[in-house]
C-alpha positions in Angstrom: 42.9 -9.2 -11.5 41.3 -6.5 -13.7 43.0 -3.2 -13.8 40.9 -1.6 -16.6 37.3 -1.8 -17.4 36.1 -2.2 -13.8 32.5 -2.8 -12.6 30.8 -0.3 -10.2 27.6 -0.7 -8.2 25.9 2.4 -6.7 23.2 1.0 -4.5 21.1 1.8 -1.4 17.9 3.6 -0.5 19.3 7.1 -0.6 19.1 9.8 -3.2 22.2 10.1 -5.4 22.8 6.8 -7.2 22.0 8.1 -10.6 23.6 11.4 -9.8 26.9 9.7 -9.0 26.7 7.7 -12.2 26.0 10.8 -14.2 29.0 12.5 -12.5 31.2 9.7 -13.7 29.8 10.1 -17.2 30.7 13.8 -17.1 34.2 13.0 -16.0 34.6 10.5 -18.9 33.2 13.0 -21.4 35.6 15.6 -20.1 38.4 13.3 -21.3 36.6 12.8 -24.6 35.7 9.1 -23.8 32.5 7.7 -25.4 29.7 7.0 -23.0 26.5 4.9 -23.3 23.7 5.4 -20.8 20.8 3.0 -20.5 18.0 3.9 -18.1 15.6 1.2 -17.0 12.2 2.1 -15.5 12.9 5.8 -16.4 11.9 7.7 -19.6 15.2 9.4 -20.4 13.7 12.9 -20.0 15.4 14.0 -16.8 17.6 17.0 -16.9 20.9 15.1 -16.9 19.7 12.9 -19.8 18.6 15.8 -21.9 21.9 17.5 -21.4 24.2 14.5 -21.8 22.2 13.2 -24.8 22.9 16.5 -26.6 26.7 16.1 -26.3 29.1 14.4 -28.7 30.2 10.9 -27.8 27.1 10.2 -25.6 24.3 7.9 -26.4 21.2 7.7 -24.1 18.6 5.0 -24.2 15.6 4.7 -22.0 13.0 2.0 -21.3 9.8 3.0 -19.5 7.2 2.9 -22.2 4.2 3.2 -19.8 5.6 5.9 -17.6 4.6 4.2 -14.3 6.3 2.7 -11.3 6.2 -1.1 -11.6 3.8 -1.5 -8.6 1.2 0.6 -10.5 1.4 -1.4 -13.8 -1.2 -3.9 -14.8 -0.1 -7.2 -16.4 -0.2 -5.9 -20.0 1.9 -2.9 -19.0 4.4 -5.1 -17.2 4.8 -7.2 -20.3 5.3 -4.2 -22.5 7.8 -2.8 -20.1 9.7 -6.1 -19.8 10.0 -6.3 -23.6 11.3 -2.7 -23.8 13.8 -3.3 -21.0 15.2 -6.4 -22.7 15.5 -4.6 -26.0 17.1 -1.6 -24.3 19.6 -3.7 -22.5 20.6 -5.6 -25.6 20.8 -2.4 -27.7 22.9 -0.6 -25.1 25.3 -3.4 -24.5 25.7 -4.2 -28.2 26.2 -0.6 -29.1 28.8 -0.1 -26.3 30.8 -3.1 -27.5 30.5 -2.3 -31.2 31.4 1.4 -30.8 34.2 0.8 -28.3 32.5 2.9 -25.5 34.7 3.7 -22.5 31.8 3.8 -20.0 28.4 2.0 -20.0 25.9 3.1 -17.3 23.0 0.7 -16.6 20.8 3.0 -14.5 18.3 1.2 -12.3 19.3 -2.2 -13.7 19.1 -3.7 -10.2 15.4 -2.6 -10.0 14.8 -4.1 -13.5 16.1 -7.4 -12.3 14.3 -7.3 -8.9 11.0 -6.5 -10.7 11.4 -9.4 -13.0 11.8 -7.3 -16.2 15.4 -8.4 -16.9 17.0 -11.8 -16.2 20.0 -11.5 -13.9 21.7 -14.2 -16.0 21.6 -11.9 -19.0 23.4 -9.2 -17.0 25.9 -11.5 -15.4 26.7 -13.1 -18.8 27.4 -9.6 -20.2 29.6 -8.6 -17.3 31.6 -11.8 -17.5 32.1 -11.4 -21.3 32.4 -7.7 -21.7 35.4 -6.1 -23.3 38.3 -5.7 -20.9 38.4 -1.9 -21.5 34.7 -1.2 -20.9 33.9 0.4 -17.5 30.4 -0.5 -16.4 28.2 1.2 -13.7 25.1 -0.4 -12.4 22.7 1.5 -10.1 19.6 0.6 -8.1 18.5 -0.9 -4.8 19.3 -4.3 -3.5 21.8 -5.7 -5.9 22.0 -9.5 -5.6 25.0 -11.3 -4.1 25.9 -12.5 -7.6 25.9 -9.0 -9.0 28.0 -7.8 -6.1 30.5 -10.6 -6.7 31.1 -9.2 -10.2 31.7 -5.7 -8.9 35.1 -4.0 -8.3 33.4 -1.0 -6.6 30.3 -1.1 -4.4 29.1 2.3 -3.0 26.0 2.3 -0.8 24.0 5.5 -0.5 22.0 5.5 2.7 18.8 7.5 3.2 18.6 9.3 6.6 15.9 11.7 5.6 14.1 12.4 2.3 11.3 14.9 1.4 9.3 12.0 -0.3 8.6 10.7 3.2 6.7 13.9 3.8 4.7 13.6 0.5 6.9 15.9 -1.5 7.1 14.6 -5.1 10.2 14.6 -7.3 11.2 18.1 -8.2 12.5 19.2 -11.6 16.1 20.1 -11.5 16.7 18.2 -8.2 15.3 14.7 -8.4 14.5 14.7 -12.2 
């Protein structure tokens, strides 16, 4: 049984998965623990990434080169995005291991897998072979049973009501 370097999944259709992950990053940083944040299908310009990326002991990587949701991408854009996501996953995981990070956040990795941009086997292999001391957080909707089996924590955030349902776009400082 693992006691250190546990695996978290923050999933569900509600707002707050990334926010919870970033809160854990702040907690780790407050204890001067090195953190690596990899965002998939996001561009790394959200308020929390700008702030955290400016701090010591934090590395932020992002992979959304075309700046669109996957359903709005054409085939060429999907291929470019897939390549960027694979490179970002490899860079983030290798950096976290090499630099002895305390916490690795794989934000929206579940969506990257579901959309076919990242092979689940690659993620599972990393989780099964990661350093014992590395804490890993994965976020996104609909994690597979196999990903869930690797997790020590699974927290589901349920949407009951959301302004997007009324056509209100993401707002700076709240959703981005």
